[in-house]
Backbone as ProteinMPNN parsed JSONL, in Angstrom:
{"seq_chain_A": "XXXXXXXXXXXXXXXXXXXXXXXXXXXXXXXXXXXXXXXXXXXXXXXXXXXXXXXXXXXXXXXXX", "coords_chain_A": {"N_chain_A": [[0.848, -1.178, 0.0], [0.538, 2.226, -0.817], [1.751, 5.423, 0.474], [0.117, 7.727, 0.23], [-2.338, 8.62, 1.147], [-3.572, 10.258, 3.926], [-5.339, 9.172, 5.76], [-4.696, 6.485, 5.904], [-2.498, 6.243, 7.493], [-1.025, 6.124, 10.698], [0.076, 6.752, 14.114], [2.564, 4.469, 15.28], [2.436, 2.703, 13.192], [4.183, 0.58, 10.92], [6.388, 1.624, 8.449], [7.898, 2.328, 5.198], [10.059, 4.9, 4.373], [11.271, 7.697, 2.409], [14.049, 9.587, 2.941], [14.891, 13.081, 2.732], [17.567, 13.465, 1.9], [17.989, 11.103, 0.553], [16.497, 11.074, -1.744], [17.384, 11.133, -4.427], [18.795, 8.694, -4.74], [16.891, 6.859, -3.962], [16.912, 5.31, -1.718], [15.505, 3.458, 0.879], [14.107, 3.899, 4.167], [13.24, 2.168, 7.022], [10.771, 2.206, 9.573], [8.871, 3.102, 12.553], [5.923, 5.043, 12.707], [5.81, 8.135, 14.374], [4.831, 10.81, 14.41], [2.496, 12.539, 12.289], [3.199, 14.743, 9.726], [2.215, 16.024, 7.492], [-0.609, 17.903, 6.749], [-2.701, 17.829, 4.928], [-5.227, 15.741, 3.337], [-4.348, 14.148, 1.274], [-1.344, 13.478, -0.527], [0.662, 13.683, -3.349], [3.341, 12.793, -3.493], [3.648, 11.386, -1.193], [2.786, 11.089, 2.274], [4.214, 13.149, 4.719], [6.128, 12.149, 7.467], [7.276, 11.761, 10.896], [9.534, 9.512, 12.207], [9.796, 7.172, 14.989], [12.445, 7.254, 15.772], [13.183, 9.798, 15.167], [13.796, 10.552, 12.557], [12.812, 12.184, 9.496], [10.637, 11.931, 6.762], [9.063, 11.09, 3.571], [6.32, 8.904, 3.261], [6.58, 5.989, 1.404], [5.777, 3.418, 1.25], [3.551, 1.295, 2.989], [4.197, -1.037, 5.425], [3.098, -4.277, 5.425], [2.488, -7.035, 7.277]], "CA_chain_A": [[0.0, 0.0, 0.0], [1.356, 3.436, -0.854], [1.562, 6.317, 1.606], [-0.381, 9.011, -0.267], [-3.556, 9.015, 1.852], [-3.315, 10.482, 5.352], [-6.227, 8.31, 6.549], [-4.102, 5.144, 6.002], [-1.276, 6.312, 8.296], [-1.289, 6.469, 12.093], [1.227, 6.464, 14.979], [2.808, 3.061, 15.577], [2.416, 1.929, 11.949], [5.504, 0.358, 10.321], [6.395, 2.158, 7.086], [9.148, 2.665, 4.516], [10.064, 6.296, 3.954], [12.464, 8.216, 1.741], [14.555, 10.806, 3.543], [15.22, 14.114, 1.758], [18.917, 13.225, 1.365], [17.994, 9.861, -0.224], [15.534, 11.138, -2.839], [18.026, 10.793, -5.709], [19.157, 7.279, -4.785], [15.713, 6.033, -3.728], [17.159, 4.455, -0.551], [14.381, 3.442, 1.825], [14.37, 3.774, 5.595], [12.068, 1.547, 7.652], [10.589, 2.555, 10.969], [7.503, 3.224, 13.047], [5.447, 6.42, 12.692], [5.585, 8.827, 15.64], [3.96, 11.961, 14.132], [2.174, 12.88, 10.909], [3.568, 16.14, 9.531], [1.398, 16.575, 6.404], [-1.967, 18.123, 7.258], [-3.715, 17.558, 3.905], [-5.71, 14.357, 3.303], [-3.664, 13.413, 0.196], [-0.157, 14.117, -1.096], [1.083, 12.843, -4.474], [4.669, 12.212, -3.247], [3.632, 10.656, 0.074], [2.557, 11.849, 3.495], [5.454, 13.337, 5.474], [6.011, 11.67, 8.85], [8.468, 11.642, 11.745], [9.618, 8.179, 12.79], [10.076, 7.154, 16.43], [13.864, 7.586, 16.005], [13.373, 11.218, 14.869], [14.007, 10.821, 11.138], [11.639, 12.726, 8.816], [10.607, 11.647, 5.329], [7.76, 10.823, 2.984], [5.96, 7.475, 3.223], [6.439, 5.428, 0.065], [5.076, 2.133, 1.354], [3.127, 0.83, 4.314], [4.64, -2.431, 5.584], [2.008, -5.145, 5.882], [2.975, -8.395, 7.564]], "C_chain_A": [[0.892, 1.239, 0.0], [0.978, 4.372, 0.293], [1.032, 7.68, 1.208], [-1.622, 9.511, 0.464], [-3.298, 9.089, 3.351], [-4.133, 9.524, 6.225], [-5.663, 6.899, 6.743], [-2.935, 5.082, 6.993], [-1.604, 6.782, 9.707], [-0.054, 6.128, 12.936], [1.329, 4.978, 15.319], [2.839, 2.173, 14.357], [3.833, 1.779, 11.403], [5.452, 0.758, 8.85], [7.81, 2.217, 6.536], [9.027, 4.106, 4.076], [11.303, 6.575, 3.117], [12.826, 9.519, 2.423], [14.902, 11.791, 2.433], [16.574, 13.84, 1.098], [18.987, 11.99, 0.468], [17.066, 9.907, -1.435], [16.145, 10.757, -4.18], [18.304, 9.299, -5.822], [17.948, 6.358, -4.615], [15.867, 5.092, -2.537], [16.018, 4.594, 0.453], [14.876, 3.317, 3.258], [13.107, 3.226, 6.234], [11.988, 1.965, 9.113], [9.118, 2.67, 11.323], [7.124, 4.7, 13.158], [5.268, 6.933, 14.116], [4.576, 9.958, 15.432], [3.696, 12.066, 12.642], [2.41, 14.369, 10.736], [2.798, 16.801, 8.392], [-0.032, 16.707, 6.905], [-3.048, 17.817, 6.222], [-4.061, 16.069, 3.857], [-4.961, 13.5, 2.288], [-2.422, 14.193, -0.223], [0.43, 13.179, -2.137], [2.445, 12.173, -4.257], [4.746, 11.468, -1.928], [3.461, 11.58, 1.254], [3.881, 11.947, 4.261], [5.214, 12.957, 6.935], [7.351, 11.799, 9.57], [8.428, 10.242, 12.333], [9.951, 8.283, 14.274], [11.538, 7.492, 16.741], [14.189, 9.024, 15.605], [13.596, 11.556, 13.404], [12.698, 11.262, 10.483], [11.742, 12.416, 7.33], [9.195, 11.391, 4.868], [7.509, 9.325, 2.874], [5.835, 7.036, 1.77], [5.74, 4.075, 0.1], [4.733, 1.836, 2.797], [3.475, -0.657, 4.394], [3.478, -3.238, 6.155], [2.543, -6.545, 6.065], [1.835, -9.382, 7.536]], "O_chain_A": [[1.883, 1.296, 0.728], [-0.003, 4.134, 0.997], [1.442, 8.691, 1.777], [-1.929, 10.702, 0.41], [-2.863, 8.117, 3.969], [-3.683, 9.113, 7.294], [-6.097, 6.185, 7.647], [-2.439, 3.998, 7.299], [-2.371, 7.728, 9.89], [0.769, 5.311, 12.525], [0.33, 4.319, 15.604], [3.225, 1.008, 14.453], [4.605, 2.738, 11.418], [4.592, 0.298, 8.099], [8.789, 2.166, 7.281], [8.024, 4.501, 3.481], [12.258, 5.798, 3.114], [12.018, 10.446, 2.481], [15.18, 11.377, 1.308], [16.712, 13.968, -0.118], [19.939, 11.84, -0.299], [16.866, 8.885, -2.091], [15.481, 10.116, -4.994], [18.077, 8.701, -6.874], [17.969, 5.213, -5.067], [15.059, 4.182, -2.356], [15.624, 5.7, 0.823], [15.916, 2.715, 3.527], [12.019, 3.759, 6.014], [13.003, 2.065, 9.801], [8.239, 2.38, 10.512], [7.911, 5.512, 13.645], [4.662, 6.271, 14.957], [3.593, 10.066, 16.166], [4.553, 11.729, 11.825], [1.885, 15.175, 11.505], [2.735, 18.029, 8.333], [-0.606, 15.749, 7.423], [-4.197, 17.571, 6.591], [-3.268, 15.233, 4.29], [-4.932, 12.276, 2.41], [-2.443, 15.423, -0.268], [0.673, 12.008, -1.849], [2.68, 11.087, -4.788], [5.811, 10.963, -1.573], [3.931, 12.718, 1.24], [4.582, 10.95, 4.429], [4.237, 13.38, 7.554], [8.406, 11.926, 8.948], [7.412, 9.826, 12.891], [10.34, 9.345, 14.759], [11.847, 7.96, 17.836], [15.345, 9.437, 15.69], [13.588, 12.732, 13.039], [11.619, 10.794, 10.848], [12.79, 12.609, 6.714], [8.246, 11.46, 5.65], [8.383, 8.57, 2.446], [5.084, 7.63, 0.997], [5.177, 3.636, -0.903], [5.521, 2.091, 3.708], [3.088, -1.438, 3.525], [2.946, -2.925, 7.22], [3.0, -7.172, 5.11], [2.045, -10.575, 7.753]]}, "name": "protein", "num_of_chains": 1, "seq": "XXXXXXXXXXXXXXXXXXXXXXXXXXXXXXXXXXXXXXXXXXXXXXXXXXXXXXXXXXXXXXXXX"}
């Protein structure tokens, strides 16, 4: 599932994000959502979140086990 809809993302959810510095390489960072930083209901490049370890990036995929 992609991370473009704010309603799909909530604190504690495991996600893959792309950090600003990794946008060119496409390197993913996995972690758990702490805060949602995008206020709009939809964002074409992914909802911006802060992970529990403090890293900030846009959600590109929601991890579903």
